[in-house]
VOPAGU-2260 file (C-alpha; in pm, 1 decimal, decimal comma):
REM VOPAGU-2260
SITE   aa  ch    i         X         Y         Z
SITE  MET   A    0   -4893,0  -10653,0     938,4
SITE  ASP   A    1   -4899,6  -10331,5    1145,1
SITE  CYS   A    2   -4785,3  -10324,8    1507,2
SITE  PHE   A    3   -5141,8  -10316,7    1641,4
SITE  ASN   A    4   -5241,8  -10642,3    1470,2
SITE  LYS   A    5   -4929,3  -10848,3    1531,5
SITE  PRO   A    6   -5004,5  -11099,5    1810,0
SITE  VAL   A    7   -4760,1  -11078,3    2100,2
SITE  SER   A    8   -4789,8  -11337,4    2376,8
SITE  ARG   A    9   -4812,1  -11189,5    2726,1
SITE  LEU   A   10   -4821,1  -11525,7    2900,9
SITE  LYS   A   11   -4552,6  -11572,3    3167,9
SITE  THR   A   12   -4471,5  -11199,0    3171,0
SITE  ALA   A   13   -4629,2  -11133,1    3513,7
SITE  SER   A   14   -4917,6  -10961,2    3333,4
SITE  ALA   A   15   -5216,7  -10902,8    3562,1
SITE  LYS   A   16   -5445,3  -10935,2    3261,0
SITE  TRP   A   17   -5293,4  -11258,8    3132,1
SITE  ASN   A   18   -5234,9  -11427,8    3468,7
SITE  PHE   A   19   -5287,5  -11785,6    3349,4
SITE  ASP   A   20   -5098,4  -12050,6    3154,2
SITE  ASP   A   21   -5356,7  -12167,1    2900,7
SITE  GLU   A   22   -5253,6  -12037,5    2558,9
SITE  HIS   A   23   -5600,8  -12108,1    2424,7
SITE  ILE   A   24   -5765,9  -11843,1    2643,2
SITE  LEU   A   25   -5795,9  -11480,9    2528,3
SITE  SER   A   26   -5827,9  -11201,5    2783,6
SITE  PHE   A   27   -6042,9  -10895,7    2714,1
SITE  SER   A   28   -6048,7  -10778,1    3074,3
SITE  ILE   A   29   -5812,3  -10528,9    3241,3
SITE  ALA   A   30   -5781,1  -10197,6    3056,5
SITE  ASP   A   31   -5436,0  -10216,6    2907,8
SITE  SER   A   32   -5339,5  -10286,6    2546,1
SITE  ASP   A   33   -5220,1  -10607,2    2383,9
SITE  TYR   A   34   -4972,3  -10445,7    2146,4
SITE  PRO   A   35   -4637,3  -10273,5    2202,0
SITE  THR   A   36   -4610,8   -9908,6    2294,9
SITE  ALA   A   37   -4488,6   -9636,7    2058,5
SITE  PRO   A   38   -4142,7   -9695,6    1902,7
SITE  ALA   A   39   -4024,9   -9359,1    2038,9
SITE  VAL   A   40   -4096,2   -9479,8    2391,8
SITE  ILE   A   41   -3913,1   -9809,0    2341,7
SITE  LYS   A   42   -3614,8   -9624,7    2193,4
SITE  ALA   A   43   -3597,6   -9382,6    2486,6
SITE  LEU   A   44   -3618,5   -9664,0    2742,2
SITE  LYS   A   45   -3344,6   -9862,3    2568,5
SITE  LYS   A   46   -3122,2   -9554,8    2561,5
SITE  ARG   A   47   -3179,7   -9498,7    2931,2
SITE  CYS   A   48   -3099,1   -9863,6    3005,8
SITE  ASP   A   49   -2776,0   -9834,4    2806,2
SITE  HIS   A   50   -2671,8   -9552,6    3037,7
SITE  GLY   A   51   -2657,5   -9813,5    3310,2
SITE  ILE   A   52   -2707,9   -9593,8    3617,4
SITE  PHE   A   53   -3049,9   -9597,4    3782,1
SITE  GLY   A   54   -3008,6   -9374,5    4084,6
SITE  TYR   A   55   -3250,8   -9145,9    4263,6
SITE  THR   A   56   -3445,6   -8936,6    4015,4
SITE  ARG   A   57   -3622,4   -8600,6    4034,7
SITE  ILE   A   58   -3891,6   -8436,4    3825,4
SITE  ASP   A   59   -3702,6   -8184,7    3611,8
SITE  ASP   A   60   -3817,9   -7874,4    3423,8
SITE  GLU   A   61   -3810,1   -8056,9    3091,1
SITE  TYR   A   62   -4066,9   -8310,8    3216,9
SITE  ARG   A   63   -4306,8   -8034,6    3320,4
SITE  ALA   A   64   -4257,6   -7837,8    2997,8
SITE  ILE   A   65   -4332,8   -8142,4    2783,6
SITE  ILE   A   66   -4658,8   -8207,7    2969,9
SITE  VAL   A   67   -4762,9   -7841,9    2947,7
SITE  ARG   A   68   -4717,0   -7854,4    2567,6
SITE  TRP   A   69   -4910,2   -8182,2    2535,4
SITE  PHE   A   70   -5202,4   -8044,8    2735,0
SITE  ALA   A   71   -5216,6   -7726,7    2528,6
SITE  LYS   A   72   -5211,8   -7915,6    2199,4
SITE  ARG   A   73   -5427,5   -8218,0    2280,4
SITE  TYR   A   74   -5669,8   -8082,0    2541,8
SITE  ARG   A   75   -5682,5   -7714,3    2441,9
SITE  TYR   A   76   -5606,0   -7551,7    2774,1
SITE  GLN   A   77   -5297,4   -7392,4    2920,7
SITE  ILE   A   78   -5158,6   -7494,3    3256,5
SITE  GLN   A   79   -4873,1   -7354,4    3460,0
SITE  ALA   A   80   -4585,0   -7592,0    3518,7
SITE  ASP   A   81   -4613,7   -7562,5    3897,0
SITE  TRP   A   82   -4976,2   -7680,1    3886,4
SITE  LEU   A   83   -4847,9   -8028,4    3801,6
SITE  VAL   A   84   -4817,6   -8286,3    4078,0
SITE  PRO   A   85   -4656,9   -8605,4    3943,9
SITE  THR   A   86   -4762,3   -8924,6    4125,4
SITE  ALA   A   87   -4737,7   -9300,9    4087,8
SITE  GLY   A   88   -5099,3   -9353,2    3981,3
SITE  ILE   A   89   -5452,3   -9214,0    3962,7
SITE  VAL   A   90   -5623,4   -9443,8    4214,5
SITE  PRO   A   91   -5378,7   -9375,9    4500,9
SITE  SER   A   92   -5402,8   -9007,2    4406,1
SITE  ILE   A   93   -5780,8   -9018,9    4450,4
SITE  ALA   A   94   -5735,7   -9180,1    4791,1
SITE  LEU   A   95   -5495,8   -8903,6    4896,3
SITE  ALA   A   96   -5735,6   -8637,2    4765,4
SITE  ILE   A   97   -6017,0   -8785,2    4972,3
SITE  GLU   A   98   -5800,3   -8779,4    5282,4
SITE  THR   A   99   -5680,3   -8425,6    5209,7
SITE  PHE   A  100   -6011,5   -8254,1    5140,9
SITE  THR   A  101   -6267,9   -8455,9    5338,9
SITE  ASN   A  102   -6306,6   -8616,0    5680,2
SITE  GLU   A  103   -6402,4   -8966,9    5790,1
SITE  GLY   A  104   -6774,3   -9019,6    5743,2
SITE  ASP   A  105   -6807,1   -8752,3    5474,1
SITE  ALA   A  106   -7009,3   -8828,4    5163,1
SITE  ILE   A  107   -6827,5   -8891,0    4832,5
SITE  LEU   A  108   -7034,6   -8911,6    4513,4
SITE  ILE   A  109   -6973,1   -9135,7    4212,8
SITE  GLN   A  110   -7181,5   -9216,9    3903,7
SITE  PRO   A  111   -7244,9   -9587,0    3845,6
SITE  PRO   A  112   -7194,4   -9793,0    3649,6
SITE  VAL   A  113   -6837,6   -9675,5    3706,0
SITE  TYR   A  114   -6476,0   -9787,1    3741,3
SITE  ASN   A  115   -6478,3  -10022,3    4039,1
SITE  PRO   A  116   -6172,6   -9889,0    4232,7
SITE  PHE   A  117   -6376,4   -9572,5    4298,6
SITE  TYR   A  118   -6589,2   -9778,0    4538,2
SITE  THR   A  119   -6278,5   -9929,4    4696,1
SITE  VAL   A  120   -6097,4   -9603,4    4775,4
SITE  ILE   A  121   -6408,2   -9448,1    4931,1
SITE  GLU   A  122   -6462,8   -9749,9    5153,9
SITE  ALA   A  123   -6091,8   -9776,7    5241,6
SITE  THR   A  124   -6081,5   -9413,9    5354,1
SITE  LYS   A  125   -6393,9   -9464,0    5570,6
SITE  ARG   A  126   -6616,8   -9226,3    5377,2
SITE  GLU   A  127   -6978,8   -9272,4    5271,6
SITE  THR   A  128   -7043,8   -9371,6    4909,5
SITE  ILE   A  129   -7323,1   -9174,4    4741,6
SITE  LEU   A  130   -7454,7   -9305,1    4408,7
SITE  ASN   A  131   -7574,8   -9069,0    4136,7
SITE  LYS   A  132   -7677,1   -9337,4    3888,1
SITE  LEU   A  133   -7643,8   -9263,8    3519,6
SITE  ILE   A  134   -7960,0   -9280,1    3309,8
SITE  CYS   A  135   -7952,9   -9516,2    3011,2
SITE  ARG   A  136   -8164,6   -9418,8    2712,7
SITE  ASN   A  137   -8128,3   -9649,1    2412,6
SITE  TYR   A  138   -7780,7   -9744,2    2538,6
SITE  HIS   A  139   -7669,9   -9383,3    2555,9
SITE  TYR   A  140   -7591,7   -9284,3    2913,5
SITE  GLU   A  141   -7669,2   -8942,2    3061,3
SITE  MET   A  142   -7626,5   -8773,2    3397,6
SITE  ASP   A  143   -7925,0   -8731,9    3627,8
SITE  PHE   A  144   -7873,2   -8368,1    3727,1
SITE  ALA   A  145   -8182,2   -8345,1    3948,6
SITE  ASP   A  146   -8056,9   -8639,5    4152,0
SITE  LEU   A  147   -7704,1   -8493,5    4153,4
SITE  GLU   A  148   -7824,8   -8165,7    4300,5
SITE  LYS   A  149   -8035,9   -8349,0    4557,9
SITE  HIS   A  150   -7726,8   -8528,7    4684,9
SITE  PHE   A  151   -7522,1   -8208,6    4684,3
SITE  LYS   A  152   -7793,0   -8037,5    4891,5
SITE  ASN   A  153   -7768,6   -8324,1    5139,2
SITE  GLY   A  154   -7404,0   -8250,8    5205,8
SITE  VAL   A  155   -7178,9   -8433,1    4957,5
SITE  LYS   A  156   -6821,5   -8310,4    5006,5
SITE  MET   A  157   -6649,4   -8451,8    4698,3
SITE  MET   A  158   -6744,3   -8584,0    4356,3
SITE  ILE   A  159   -6527,6   -8825,0    4156,8
SITE  LEU   A  160   -6598,6   -8777,7    3787,5
SITE  CYS   A  161   -6492,9   -9035,0    3528,0
SITE  SER   A  162   -6425,1   -8844,9    3205,1
SITE  PRO   A  163   -6437,5   -9011,6    2953,8
SITE  HIS   A  164   -6654,2   -9257,9    3140,3
SITE  ASN   A  165   -6546,9   -9615,0    3209,5
SITE  PRO   A  166   -6727,6   -9846,6    3136,2
SITE  VAL   A  167   -7015,4   -9682,1    2945,2
SITE  GLY   A  168   -6796,8   -9495,6    2693,9
SITE  ARG   A  169   -6940,7   -9145,5    2728,2
SITE  VAL   A  170   -6740,3   -8834,9    2637,6
SITE  TRP   A  171   -6915,4   -8565,8    2838,1
SITE  THR   A  172   -7015,2   -8253,0    2646,8
SITE  LYS   A  173   -6923,9   -7897,0    2736,6
SITE  GLU   A  174   -7287,1   -7837,5    2832,3
SITE  GLU   A  175   -7296,9   -8135,5    3067,7
SITE  LEU   A  176   -6970,6   -8042,2    3235,7
SITE  THR   A  177   -7081,2   -7679,4    3269,3
SITE  LEU   A  178   -7375,7   -7801,2    3475,6
SITE  VAL   A  179   -7150,6   -8022,1    3689,6
SITE  VAL   A  180   -6913,9   -7731,9    3757,8
SITE  ALA   A  181   -7201,0   -7494,7    3837,9
SITE  LEU   A  182   -7342,5   -7737,8    4093,1
SITE  CYS   A  183   -7002,6   -7802,1    4249,1
SITE  LYS   A  184   -6949,9   -7426,9    4287,0
SITE  LYS   A  185   -7298,6   -7371,1    4427,0
SITE  TYR   A  186   -7262,6   -7639,7    4694,1
SITE  GLN   A  187   -6884,7   -7610,2    4748,4
SITE  VAL   A  188   -6814,3   -7966,5    4638,0
SITE  VAL   A  189   -6454,0   -8062,2    4561,6
SITE  LEU   A  190   -6427,6   -8225,0    4218,0
SITE  PHE   A  191   -6176,1   -8492,2    4122,2
SITE  SER   A  192   -6187,7   -8552,8    3746,7
SITE  ASP   A  193   -6028,7   -8882,7    3641,8
SITE  GLU   A  194   -5931,8   -8812,4    3280,1
SITE  ILE   A  195   -5701,5   -9109,4    3223,8
SITE  HIS   A  196   -5888,7   -9211,7    2905,1
SITE  CYS   A  197   -5888,9   -8858,6    2762,4
SITE  ASP   A  198   -5676,0   -8943,7    2457,7
SITE  PHE   A  199   -5928,9   -9205,1    2344,4
SITE  VAL   A  200   -6200,6   -8999,0    2180,1
SITE  LEU   A  201   -6280,6   -9216,4    1882,3
SITE  TYR   A  202   -6509,9   -9005,9    1668,9
SITE  ASP   A  203   -6606,8   -8644,8    1602,6
SITE  GLN   A  204   -6697,0   -8534,9    1953,8
SITE  ALA   A  205   -6424,5   -8328,8    2121,5
SITE  PHE   A  206   -6290,1   -8415,8    2464,7
SITE  VAL   A  207   -6353,4   -8137,0    2715,5
SITE  SER   A  208   -6121,4   -8137,9    3014,5
SITE  LEU   A  209   -6224,3   -7981,4    3342,8
SITE  GLY   A  210   -5910,0   -7777,7    3292,5
SITE  GLN   A  211   -6104,5   -7566,8    3044,7
SITE  PHE   A  212   -6306,4   -7432,5    3341,1
SITE  ILE   A  213   -5999,7   -7281,9    3512,1
SITE  PRO   A  214   -5998,2   -7014,5    3660,6
SITE  GLU   A  215   -6379,8   -7005,8    3676,3
SITE  PHE   A  216   -6361,5   -7313,2    3898,2
SITE  SER   A  217   -6038,8   -7410,2    4071,3
SITE  HIS   A  218   -6143,6   -7637,2    4358,7
SITE  LEU   A  219   -6064,1   -7936,2    4145,2
SITE  ILE   A  220   -5801,8   -8199,9    4085,0
SITE  ILE   A  221   -5753,0   -8339,3    3734,6
SITE  GLY   A  222   -5596,7   -8683,0    3704,5
SITE  THR   A  223   -5413,0   -8775,4    3384,3
SITE  ALA   A  224   -5152,4   -9033,1    3283,6
SITE  PRO   A  225   -4975,8   -9171,3    2977,4
SITE  SER   A  226   -5053,8   -9521,4    3100,7
SITE  LYS   A  227   -5368,4   -9598,1    2899,4
SITE  THR   A  228   -5270,0   -9391,6    2596,2
SITE  PHE   A  229   -4926,6   -9549,8    2551,5
SITE  ASN   A  230   -4975,6   -9879,8    2738,4
SITE  LEU   A  231   -4742,9   -9785,5    3024,1
SITE  ALA   A  232   -4946,8   -9884,6    3330,2
SITE  GLY   A  233   -4665,0  -10098,2    3468,5
SITE  LEU   A  234   -4436,0   -9793,3    3484,8
SITE  LYS   A  235   -4654,5   -9624,8    3749,1
SITE  THR   A  236   -4661,3   -9265,1    3626,2
SITE  ALA   A  237   -4944,7   -9013,5    3649,9
SITE  ASN   A  238   -4978,4   -8635,1    3655,2
SITE  LEU   A  239   -5229,9   -8434,6    3853,0
SITE  VAL   A  240   -5329,4   -8079,4    3772,6
SITE  ILE   A  241   -5414,1   -7880,9    4087,3
SITE  PRO   A  242   -5454,5   -7512,7    3993,3
SITE  ASP   A  243   -5548,5   -7374,9    4336,6
SITE  ASP   A  244   -5238,1   -7285,2    4538,9
SITE  ASP   A  245   -5392,3   -7373,6    4874,1
SITE  PHE   A  246   -5532,5   -7703,6    4744,7
SITE  ARG   A  247   -5197,8   -7795,6    4593,1
SITE  THR   A  248   -5005,5   -7712,6    4911,2
SITE  ARG   A  249   -5242,5   -7920,4    5120,9
SITE  TYR   A  250   -5220,0   -8210,2    4877,1
SITE  LEU   A  251   -4838,4   -8202,5    4868,8
SITE  GLU   A  252   -4829,6   -8198,9    5248,5
SITE  GLN   A  253   -5055,0   -8505,9    5251,0
SITE  MET   A  254   -4820,0   -8679,6    5007,6
SITE  GLU   A  255   -4529,2   -8612,4    5244,7
SITE  ARG   A  256   -4720,6   -8746,6    5544,4
SITE  HIS   A  257   -4798,1   -9068,0    5356,7
SITE  PHE   A  258   -4451,9   -9099,3    5198,2
SITE  ALA   A  259   -4633,5   -9116,8    4863,9
SITE  SER   A  260   -4425,4   -9234,5    4571,4
SITE  LEU   A  261   -4331,7   -9017,7    4276,1
SITE  PRO   A  262   -4301,0   -9159,9    3923,5
SITE  ASN   A  263   -3995,5   -9380,7    3881,2
SITE  LEU   A  264   -3704,0   -9323,6    3644,5
SITE  MET   A  265   -3842,4   -9541,3    3365,1
SITE  GLY   A  266   -4187,8   -9390,7    3394,3
SITE  ILE   A  267   -4047,8   -9039,9    3368,1
SITE  THR   A  268   -3839,0   -9138,2    3066,0
SITE  ALA   A  269   -4135,1   -9304,2    2895,2
SITE  CYS   A  270   -4371,2   -9012,8    2963,8
SITE  LYS   A  271   -4127,8   -8761,8    2815,3
SITE  ALA   A  272   -4081,7   -8969,1    2500,4
SITE  ALA   A  273   -4452,6   -9043,4    2459,4
SITE  TYR   A  274   -4563,9   -8681,5    2488,4
SITE  SER   A  275   -4274,4   -8554,5    2275,6
SITE  ASP   A  276   -4266,5   -8805,7    1989,7
SITE  GLY   A  277   -4565,0   -9038,7    2024,5
SITE  GLU   A  278   -4849,5   -8841,1    1870,0
SITE  GLU   A  279   -4829,7   -8996,8    1522,7
SITE  TRP   A  280   -4836,7   -9344,9    1676,4
SITE  LEU   A  281   -5135,5   -9242,2    1889,6
SITE  GLU   A  282   -5332,8   -9134,1    1583,2
SITE  LYS   A  283   -5264,1   -9472,3    1421,4
SITE  GLN   A  284   -5378,5   -9645,6    1738,8
SITE  LEU   A  285   -5703,6   -9448,3    1736,2
SITE  GLN   A  286   -5772,7   -9566,5    1382,3
SITE  HIS   A  287   -5703,5   -9924,5    1489,1
SITE  LEU   A  288   -5950,2   -9888,8    1775,7
SITE  ARG   A  289   -6213,8   -9742,7    1542,1
SITE  ASN   A  290   -6162,3  -10041,0    1311,2
SITE  ASN   A  291   -6204,1  -10285,0    1600,4
SITE  HIS   A  292   -6513,7  -10102,1    1723,9
SITE  HIS   A  293   -6671,3  -10113,8    1377,9
SITE  LEU   A  294   -6590,0  -10485,0    1351,2
SITE  ALA   A  295   -6749,5  -10561,1    1686,7
SITE  VAL   A  296   -7064,8  -10357,8    1623,4
SITE  GLN   A  297   -7115,2  -10502,0    1276,0
SITE  PHE   A  298   -7066,8  -10858,0    1400,7
SITE  LEU   A  299   -7299,8  -10816,6    1695,9
SITE  SER   A  300   -7565,3  -10638,2    1491,0
SITE  SER   A  301   -7575,8  -10911,7    1228,4
SITE  HIS   A  302   -7507,4  -11225,3    1437,5
SITE  LEU   A  303   -7631,6  -11132,8    1784,9
SITE  PRO   A  304   -7890,5  -10854,9    1744,7
SITE  GLN   A  305   -8033,8  -10929,6    2089,1
SITE  VAL   A  306   -7714,7  -10796,5    2253,5
SITE  GLY   A  307   -7743,8  -10435,3    2367,7
SITE  ILE   A  308   -7444,3  -10218,1    2274,9
SITE  ALA   A  309   -7367,2   -9895,3    2459,0
SITE  LYS   A  310   -7279,4   -9610,3    2225,2
SITE  LEU   A  311   -6900,6   -9581,5    2239,4
SITE  GLU   A  312   -6769,3   -9224,4    2220,2
SITE  GLY   A  313   -6448,0   -9261,2    2419,4
SITE  THR   A  314   -6221,7   -9523,1    2583,3
SITE  TYR   A  315   -6153,8   -9859,3    2417,9
SITE  LEU   A  316   -6407,3  -10045,8    2634,2
SITE  LEU   A  317   -6723,4  -10198,0    2490,9
SITE  TRP   A  318   -7019,4  -10220,3    2733,2
SITE  LEU   A  319   -7262,0  -10496,3    2637,2
SITE  ASP   A  320   -7605,5  -10589,7    2773,1
SITE  LEU   A  321   -7668,4  -10965,9    2795,0
SITE  ARG   A  322   -7959,1  -10947,3    3039,0
SITE  PHE   A  323   -8183,4  -11129,1    2791,9
SITE  LEU   A  324   -7998,7  -11448,4    2896,6
SITE  ASN   A  325   -8149,9  -11418,8    3247,0
SITE  MET   A  326   -7823,5  -11544,2    3396,1
SITE  LYS   A  327   -7607,4  -11433,5    3685,4
SITE  GLY   A  328   -7313,3  -11226,6    3569,8
SITE  GLU   A  329   -7064,0  -11462,3    3729,1
SITE  ASP   A  330   -7217,9  -11754,1    3538,0
SITE  ILE   A  331   -7187,2  -11563,9    3211,0
SITE  CYS   A  332   -6820,3  -11494,2    3279,2
SITE  HIS   A  333   -6750,5  -11853,8    3385,1
SITE  GLY   A  334   -6923,2  -11983,3    3074,5
SITE  LEU   A  335   -6723,8  -11756,2    2846,6
SITE  LYS   A  336   -6397,1  -11846,6    3017,6
SITE  ALA   A  337   -6471,5  -12215,8    2971,4
SITE  LEU   A  338   -6488,6  -12147,2    2596,7
SITE  GLY   A  339   -6167,8  -11940,4    2598,9
SITE  MET   A  340   -6265,9  -11577,3    2663,9
SITE  ILE   A  341   -6216,7  -11363,4    2976,6
SITE  VAL   A  342   -6428,1  -11047,4    3016,6
SITE  ASN   A  343   -6521,0  -10815,9    3303,4
SITE  GLU   A  344   -6848,8  -10876,7    3484,0
SITE  GLY   A  345   -7094,6  -10586,7    3484,1
SITE  GLN   A  346   -7163,7  -10596,3    3856,4
SITE  ASN   A  347   -6803,6  -10489,2    3919,2
SITE  TYR   A  348   -6919,3  -10143,4    3810,8
SITE  GLY   A  349   -7262,7  -10126,6    3972,3
SITE  ARG   A  350   -7498,2  -10359,4    4158,5
SITE  GLU   A  351   -7771,9  -10298,1    3904,7
SITE  CYS   A  352   -7551,1  -10419,2    3616,7
SITE  ASN   A  353   -7602,4  -10793,8    3644,8
SITE  GLY   A  354   -7600,9  -10932,2    3291,8
SITE  PHE   A  355   -7367,6  -10669,2    3146,6
SITE  ILE   A  356   -7009,0  -10739,4    3043,5
SITE  ARG   A  357   -6714,8  -10515,6    2950,8
SITE  ILE   A  358   -6486,1  -10606,1    2660,2
SITE  ASN   A  359   -6147,3  -10446,0    2594,1
SITE  LEU   A  360   -6100,9  -10357,7    2224,6
SITE  ALA   A  361   -5730,2  -10264,6    2252,8
SITE  CYS   A  362   -5606,6  -10586,1    2097,4
SITE  PRO   A  363   -5511,2  -10731,3    1758,3
SITE  GLN   A  364   -5807,6  -10773,0    1526,0
SITE  SER   A  365   -5752,2  -11148,6    1514,5
SITE  TYR   A  366   -5801,9  -11167,4    1892,5
SITE  LEU   A  367   -6125,3  -10972,9    1867,3
SITE  GLU   A  368   -6256,9  -11188,9    1582,8
SITE  LYS   A  369   -6195,1  -11504,0    1788,0
SITE  GLY   A  370   -6352,6  -11346,7    2094,8
SITE  LEU   A  371   -6667,0  -11249,8    1907,3
SITE  LEU   A  372   -6704,4  -11604,4    1776,3
SITE  ILE   A  373   -6670,4  -11737,3    2131,5
SITE  LEU   A  374   -6935,8  -11492,3    2249,5
SITE  GLU   A  375   -7166,4  -11605,5    1969,2
SITE  LYS   A  376   -7109,6  -11971,5    2054,4
SITE  PHE   A  377   -7183,8  -11909,9    2420,9
SITE  ILE   A  378   -7502,0  -11711,2    2359,1
SITE  ASN   A  379   -7630,4  -11962,1    2106,7
SITE  SER   A  380   -7569,0  -12242,8    2356,3
SITE  GLN   A  381   -7783,5  -12061,7    2612,4
SITE  THR   A  382   -8068,2  -11964,4    2380,9
SITE  LYS   A  383   -8110,2  -12264,8    2152,4
SITE  THR   A  384   -8448,3  -12433,7    2163,9
SITE  SER   A  385   -8488,4  -12804,7    2217,0
């Protein structure tokens, strides 16, 4: 049995995703993985623990050089080492970017259905949330560029892009991103591109980072991290790319004012090992995720054809439409949990998404098989005729 299919219990490990005691429940919620990280990462962390001294730690030249090489190889663009701003996470980095480049009351644009902390950071920083809703055509989501430009004309100051998009699974094309960049330049909108899922492009389409538009467009911040790719979220390590010197200086000054945390010793160690020696493991993980995606789609198509399935291009998150049940999203989730399956409710990502659910595919195949059977049992119980 390969490492991706070997069940490993996460109960009683302080896991946010598995924060319960019932061993009969399976969680498909929070976006981390239910299998161990790359062996190279584990080896590096053990070696660092054996050293036995865990004092104050700095970001060294080796760390930056390793990230520069990874970006060039995996994302096909070259960055300068001093463009990198290591942080303790993408979401707090977005909050700091909002406070650095906008003022209270300014308009920040997001594209629902979208990762729910985007709403939270805008509200917490006392900005106005502007919604540029994605258009769904046959469960393939697209940007509404006419609506986007309308909002930009009305004074939006910053856009937060999710690329690849969570939860709908889009990998934006070069053509789509070219239009986004052109509009941001035209209306002087600061662009924060959250690219945390960028290593999870499952099929033939290439991932296009906003970094490929440098130096044509430099009023941007690119957020990346090894946390999703190598299942390291608990180590609190992320890396921003800020190519504009003035933007970067202003951002660093904001970090100092807020006493913002840098990555910790173990996160730095893990990131170095992952980006140096984890690529082969990553490719195996991608194949595992493709296998799980195929399993889910085949099962749903044959057993539950009434379920709508968003076309998955990137991430390991399956976006499903259960609106035919005519149930409240919270009731769907409660019903599934009662049968032993935890999922994310669609309305977390957009008010209009009642009846959708999000399922995490980064798990052993046996977990997924059991989860799909639970989903089938639940839907059949709600649709059977008397």
